[in-house]
GUDREN-309946 format. One record per residue: y, z, x of N, C-alpha, C, O in turn. Coordinates in steps of 0.02 Angstrom, whole numbers, plus 50000, padded with zeros to 5 digits. Example, Ala and Ser with C-alpha at 12.3 -4.5 7.8 and 13.67 -1.06 7.14 Angstrom:
2
<pt n_v="49716" n_w="50390" n_u="50660" ca_v="49775" ca_w="50390" ca_u="50615" c_v="49835" c_w="50390" c_u="50660" o_v="49834" o_w="50423" o_u="50712"/>
<pt n_v="49888" n_w="50354" n_u="50642" ca_v="49947" ca_w="50357" ca_u="50684" c_v="50002" c_w="50394" c_u="50645" o_v="50057" o_w="50402" o_u="50670"/>
END
This chain:
74
<pt n_v="56009" n_w="57153" n_u="54536" ca_v="56023" ca_w="57118" ca_u="54596" c_v="55954" c_w="57111" c_u="54625" o_v="55912" o_w="57155" o_u="54616"/>
<pt n_v="55941" n_w="57058" n_u="54659" ca_v="55876" ca_w="57042" ca_u="54689" c_v="55882" c_w="57051" c_u="54758" o_v="55934" o_w="57030" o_u="54784"/>
<pt n_v="55837" n_w="57081" n_u="54797" ca_v="55842" ca_w="57092" ca_u="54869" c_v="55782" c_w="57058" c_u="54908" o_v="55727" o_w="57049" o_u="54882"/>
<pt n_v="55797" n_w="57040" n_u="54969" ca_v="55745" ca_w="57017" ca_u="55010" c_v="55750" c_w="57059" c_u="55072" o_v="55799" o_w="57095" o_u="55082"/>
<pt n_v="55700" n_w="57054" n_u="55113" ca_v="55694" ca_w="57095" ca_u="55172" c_v="55707" c_w="57052" c_u="55233" o_v="55681" o_w="56996" o_u="55239"/>
<pt n_v="55746" n_w="57079" n_u="55279" ca_v="55769" ca_w="57043" ca_u="55342" c_v="55752" c_w="57091" c_u="55395" o_v="55768" o_w="57150" o_u="55393"/>
<pt n_v="55715" n_w="57060" n_u="55446" ca_v="55696" ca_w="57107" ca_u="55502" c_v="55732" c_w="57085" c_u="55566" o_v="55757" o_w="57029" o_u="55572"/>
<pt n_v="55734" n_w="57132" n_u="55611" ca_v="55763" ca_w="57115" ca_u="55679" c_v="55725" c_w="57157" c_u="55730" o_v="55705" o_w="57213" o_u="55715"/>
<pt n_v="55715" n_w="57134" n_u="55786" ca_v="55685" ca_w="57165" ca_u="55844" c_v="55738" c_w="57202" c_u="55880" o_v="55787" o_w="57168" o_u="55898"/>
<pt n_v="55737" n_w="57266" n_u="55895" ca_v="55777" ca_w="57300" ca_u="55941" c_v="55741" c_w="57335" c_u="55993" o_v="55681" o_w="57348" o_u="55988"/>
<pt n_v="55777" n_w="57351" n_u="56047" ca_v="55744" ca_w="57387" ca_u="56099" c_v="55722" c_w="57455" c_u="56074" o_v="55754" o_w="57487" o_u="56032"/>
<pt n_v="55667" n_w="57476" n_u="56103" ca_v="55636" ca_w="57541" ca_u="56086" c_v="55685" c_w="57601" c_u="56096" o_v="55689" o_w="57647" o_u="56056"/>
<pt n_v="55722" n_w="57595" n_u="56152" ca_v="55777" ca_w="57647" ca_u="56164" c_v="55830" c_w="57649" c_u="56107" o_v="55855" o_w="57702" o_u="56088"/>
<pt n_v="55843" n_w="57595" n_u="56084" ca_v="55896" ca_w="57594" ca_u="56024" c_v="55863" c_w="57625" c_u="55966" o_v="55895" o_w="57666" o_u="55932"/>
<pt n_v="55802" n_w="57611" n_u="55951" ca_v="55765" ca_w="57646" ca_u="55895" c_v="55760" c_w="57720" c_u="55903" o_v="55768" o_w="57758" o_u="55855"/>
<pt n_v="55747" n_w="57741" n_u="55964" ca_v="55744" ca_w="57812" ca_u="55979" c_v="55809" c_w="57848" c_u="55963" o_v="55810" o_w="57902" o_u="55933"/>
<pt n_v="55869" n_w="57813" n_u="55986" ca_v="55931" ca_w="57840" ca_u="55972" c_v="55946" c_w="57841" c_u="55898" o_v="55977" o_w="57889" o_u="55875"/>
<pt n_v="55929" n_w="57793" n_u="55860" ca_v="55940" ca_w="57798" ca_u="55790" c_v="55906" c_w="57855" c_u="55758" o_v="55935" o_w="57889" o_u="55716"/>
<pt n_v="55842" n_w="57867" n_u="55778" ca_v="55804" ca_w="57925" ca_u="55758" c_v="55839" c_w="57984" c_u="55778" o_v="55851" o_w="58027" o_u="55736"/>
<pt n_v="55858" n_w="57989" n_u="55839" ca_v="55890" ca_w="58058" ca_u="55865" c_v="55955" c_w="58074" c_u="55826" o_v="55968" o_w="58133" o_u="55811"/>
<pt n_v="55998" n_w="58021" n_u="55809" ca_v="56059" ca_w="58033" ca_u="55777" c_v="56050" c_w="58022" c_u="55698" o_v="56099" o_w="58014" o_u="55662"/>
<pt n_v="55990" n_w="58020" n_u="55674" ca_v="55978" ca_w="58011" ca_u="55600" c_v="56016" c_w="57955" c_u="55577" o_v="56051" o_w="57967" o_u="55527"/>
<pt n_v="56018" n_w="57897" n_u="55601" ca_v="56050" ca_w="57838" ca_u="55577" c_v="56005" c_w="57795" c_u="55545" o_v="55957" o_w="57772" o_u="55577"/>
<pt n_v="56017" n_w="57780" n_u="55479" ca_v="55977" ca_w="57731" ca_u="55441" c_v="55997" c_w="57662" c_u="55456" o_v="56054" o_w="57645" o_u="55440"/>
<pt n_v="55956" n_w="57619" n_u="55486" ca_v="55978" ca_w="57556" ca_u="55503" c_v="55996" c_w="57511" c_u="55442" o_v="56039" o_w="57467" o_u="55448"/>
<pt n_v="55964" n_w="57520" n_u="55386" ca_v="55974" ca_w="57476" ca_u="55328" c_v="56053" c_w="57469" c_u="55308" o_v="56079" o_w="57414" o_u="55302"/>
<pt n_v="56085" n_w="57522" n_u="55299" ca_v="56156" ca_w="57516" ca_u="55275" c_v="56200" c_w="57489" c_u="55334" o_v="56248" o_w="57451" o_u="55324"/>
<pt n_v="56183" n_w="57509" n_u="55391" ca_v="56225" ca_w="57479" ca_u="55451" c_v="56213" c_w="57406" c_u="55454" o_v="56261" o_w="57368" o_u="55458"/>
<pt n_v="56155" n_w="57385" n_u="55452" ca_v="56138" ca_w="57311" ca_u="55461" c_v="56169" c_w="57276" c_u="55403" o_v="56198" o_w="57223" o_u="55414"/>
<pt n_v="56165" n_w="57303" n_u="55338" ca_v="56192" ca_w="57276" ca_u="55280" c_v="56268" c_w="57264" c_u="55284" o_v="56293" o_w="57211" o_u="55265"/>
<pt n_v="56302" n_w="57314" n_u="55309" ca_v="56375" ca_w="57312" ca_u="55312" c_v="56394" c_w="57259" c_u="55366" o_v="56436" o_w="57216" o_u="55354"/>
<pt n_v="56362" n_w="57261" n_u="55426" ca_v="56375" ca_w="57210" ca_u="55481" c_v="56362" c_w="57139" c_u="55459" o_v="56398" o_w="57093" o_u="55479"/>
<pt n_v="56312" n_w="57131" n_u="55420" ca_v="56302" ca_w="57061" ca_u="55391" c_v="56351" c_w="57041" c_u="55340" o_v="56370" o_w="56982" o_u="55339"/>
<pt n_v="56373" n_w="57082" n_u="55300" ca_v="56424" ca_w="57074" ca_u="55246" c_v="56487" c_w="57054" c_u="55282" o_v="56518" o_w="57005" o_u="55263"/>
<pt n_v="56510" n_w="57091" n_u="55335" ca_v="56570" ca_w="57081" ca_u="55370" c_v="56564" c_w="57016" c_u="55405" o_v="56615" o_w="56981" o_u="55405"/>
<pt n_v="56515" n_w="56994" n_u="55434" ca_v="56504" ca_w="56925" ca_u="55472" c_v="56506" c_w="56869" c_u="55418" o_v="56535" o_w="56816" o_u="55431"/>
<pt n_v="56480" n_w="56880" n_u="55363" ca_v="56484" ca_w="56829" ca_u="55311" c_v="56554" c_w="56823" c_u="55285" o_v="56575" o_w="56767" o_u="55272"/>
<pt n_v="56591" n_w="56876" n_u="55277" ca_v="56660" ca_w="56876" ca_u="55262" c_v="56706" c_w="56835" c_u="55313" o_v="56747" o_w="56792" o_u="55296"/>
<pt n_v="56695" n_w="56855" n_u="55373" ca_v="56722" ca_w="56822" ca_u="55430" c_v="56715" c_w="56748" c_u="55430" o_v="56762" o_w="56709" o_u="55438"/>
<pt n_v="56648" n_w="56728" n_u="55418" ca_v="56635" ca_w="56656" ca_u="55422" c_v="56667" c_w="56618" c_u="55359" o_v="56690" o_w="56561" o_u="55364"/>
<pt n_v="56668" n_w="56651" n_u="55305" ca_v="56700" ca_w="56623" ca_u="55243" c_v="56774" c_w="56609" c_u="55264" o_v="56799" o_w="56554" o_u="55257"/>
<pt n_v="56809" n_w="56666" n_u="55290" ca_v="56883" ca_w="56659" ca_u="55303" c_v="56897" c_w="56602" c_u="55351" o_v="56945" o_w="56565" o_u="55343"/>
<pt n_v="56853" n_w="56596" n_u="55401" ca_v="56857" ca_w="56540" ca_u="55457" c_v="56850" c_w="56471" c_u="55415" o_v="56887" o_w="56423" o_u="55427"/>
<pt n_v="56802" n_w="56470" n_u="55367" ca_v="56792" ca_w="56402" ca_u="55331" c_v="56857" c_w="56390" c_u="55289" o_v="56882" o_w="56334" o_u="55289"/>
<pt n_v="56885" n_w="56438" n_u="55256" ca_v="56945" ca_w="56436" ca_u="55218" c_v="57000" c_w="56407" c_u="55256" o_v="57033" o_w="56359" o_u="55236"/>
<pt n_v="57012" n_w="56442" n_u="55317" ca_v="57067" ca_w="56424" ca_u="55360" c_v="57059" c_w="56350" c_u="55388" o_v="57108" o_w="56314" o_u="55395"/>
<pt n_v="57003" n_w="56334" n_u="55402" ca_v="56989" ca_w="56263" ca_u="55426" c_v="57011" c_w="56212" c_u="55368" o_v="57047" o_w="56163" o_u="55379"/>
<pt n_v="56984" n_w="56230" n_u="55307" ca_v="56999" ca_w="56184" ca_u="55245" c_v="57083" c_w="56178" c_u="55235" o_v="57116" o_w="56127" o_u="55224"/>
<pt n_v="57106" n_w="56245" n_u="55243" ca_v="57182" ca_w="56246" ca_u="55231" c_v="57219" c_w="56207" c_u="55283" o_v="57272" o_w="56180" o_u="55267"/>
<pt n_v="57194" n_w="56202" n_u="55349" ca_v="57230" ca_w="56162" ca_u="55401" c_v="57222" c_w="56089" c_u="55383" o_v="57269" o_w="56049" o_u="55390"/>
<pt n_v="57160" n_w="56070" n_u="55360" ca_v="57151" ca_w="55999" ca_u="55343" c_v="57197" c_w="55979" c_u="55287" o_v="57234" o_w="55930" o_u="55293"/>
<pt n_v="57196" n_w="56024" n_u="55227" ca_v="57243" ca_w="56012" ca_u="55175" c_v="57322" c_w="56007" c_u="55193" o_v="57361" o_w="55965" o_u="55169"/>
<pt n_v="57336" n_w="56052" n_u="55235" ca_v="57405" ca_w="56057" ca_u="55260" c_v="57426" c_w="55991" c_u="55296" o_v="57479" o_w="55964" o_u="55281"/>
<pt n_v="57382" n_w="55966" n_u="55343" ca_v="57399" ca_w="55903" ca_u="55371" c_v="57394" c_w="55845" c_u="55325" o_v="57432" o_w="55798" o_u="55336"/>
<pt n_v="57352" n_w="55841" n_u="55273" ca_v="57354" ca_w="55793" ca_u="55222" c_v="57419" c_w="55794" c_u="55183" o_v="57450" o_w="55742" o_u="55169"/>
<pt n_v="57438" n_w="55859" n_u="55164" ca_v="57499" ca_w="55856" ca_u="55122" c_v="57563" c_w="55835" c_u="55162" o_v="57609" o_w="55808" o_u="55133"/>
<pt n_v="57564" n_w="55848" n_u="55228" ca_v="57616" ca_w="55823" ca_u="55261" c_v="57631" c_w="55746" c_u="55260" o_v="57686" o_w="55723" o_u="55276"/>
<pt n_v="57577" n_w="55706" n_u="55241" ca_v="57583" ca_w="55639" ca_u="55238" c_v="57614" c_w="55619" c_u="55166" o_v="57634" o_w="55561" o_u="55156"/>
<pt n_v="57617" n_w="55665" n_u="55121" ca_v="57645" ca_w="55644" ca_u="55057" c_v="57725" c_w="55659" c_u="55056" o_v="57751" o_w="55712" o_u="55074"/>
<pt n_v="57754" n_w="55610" n_u="55035" ca_v="57830" ca_w="55615" ca_u="55034" c_v="57856" c_w="55670" c_u="54983" o_v="57824" o_w="55685" o_u="54932"/>
<pt n_v="57913" n_w="55698" n_u="55001" ca_v="57942" ca_w="55750" ca_u="54961" c_v="57956" c_w="55727" c_u="54888" o_v="57947" o_w="55767" o_u="54842"/>
<pt n_v="57975" n_w="55669" n_u="54878" ca_v="57992" ca_w="55636" ca_u="54818" c_v="57931" c_w="55629" c_u="54773" o_v="57933" o_w="55635" o_u="54712"/>
<pt n_v="57875" n_w="55617" n_u="54807" ca_v="57810" ca_w="55605" ca_u="54776" c_v="57792" c_w="55676" c_u="54742" o_v="57772" o_w="55678" o_u="54684"/>
<pt n_v="57798" n_w="55728" n_u="54778" ca_v="57777" ca_w="55800" ca_u="54759" c_v="57825" c_w="55818" c_u="54700" o_v="57803" o_w="55843" o_u="54648"/>
<pt n_v="57887" n_w="55804" n_u="54708" ca_v="57934" ca_w="55816" ca_u="54653" c_v="57917" c_w="55776" c_u="54590" o_v="57924" o_w="55803" o_u="54535"/>
<pt n_v="57896" n_w="55717" n_u="54595" ca_v="57879" ca_w="55678" ca_u="54543" c_v="57815" c_w="55708" c_u="54505" o_v="57813" o_w="55716" o_u="54444"/>
<pt n_v="57760" n_w="55725" n_u="54550" ca_v="57704" ca_w="55753" ca_u="54522" c_v="57711" c_w="55819" c_u="54482" o_v="57679" o_w="55832" o_u="54431"/>
<pt n_v="57761" n_w="55862" n_u="54516" ca_v="57770" ca_w="55928" ca_u="54482" c_v="57809" c_w="55920" c_u="54414" o_v="57798" o_w="55956" o_u="54365"/>
<pt n_v="57852" n_w="55872" n_u="54414" ca_v="57887" ca_w="55856" ca_u="54350" c_v="57838" c_w="55834" c_u="54296" o_v="57837" o_w="55861" o_u="54241"/>
<pt n_v="57797" n_w="55785" n_u="54313" ca_v="57748" ca_w="55761" ca_u="54271" c_v="57703" c_w="55817" c_u="54242" o_v="57688" o_w="55815" o_u="54182"/>
<pt n_v="57680" n_w="55865" n_u="54283" ca_v="57641" ca_w="55923" ca_u="54260" c_v="57684" c_w="55965" c_u="54209" o_v="57660" o_w="55988" o_u="54158"/>
<pt n_v="57743" n_w="55973" n_u="54227" ca_v="57783" ca_w="56018" ca_u="54182" c_v="57794" c_w="55987" c_u="54114" o_v="57797" o_w="56021" o_u="54063"/>
<pt n_v="57800" n_w="55922" n_u="54115" ca_v="57808" ca_w="55888" ca_u="54046" c_v="57748" c_w="55888" c_u="54006" o_v="57754" o_w="55876" o_u="53945"/>
<pt n_v="57684" n_w="55901" n_u="54034" ca_v="57625" ca_w="55904" ca_u="53997" c_v="57622" c_w="55961" c_u="53965" o_v="57574" o_w="55974" o_u="53930"/>
END
């Protein structure tokens, strides 16, 4: 796996607390970024699902049944 460095400015007081409590910022930052990315991916999927749902509402039930039957016959 290839890595890149990401930096952030934090208040000096926070850095002092990290040191005091022996907290390594790397794993904490990595986890927070991974969670934020997952959150954004889920939001994107939900938005696409909403668009798809509204598009599917426009298709008649008979058309859906016909398409399913065609696929089963293949």
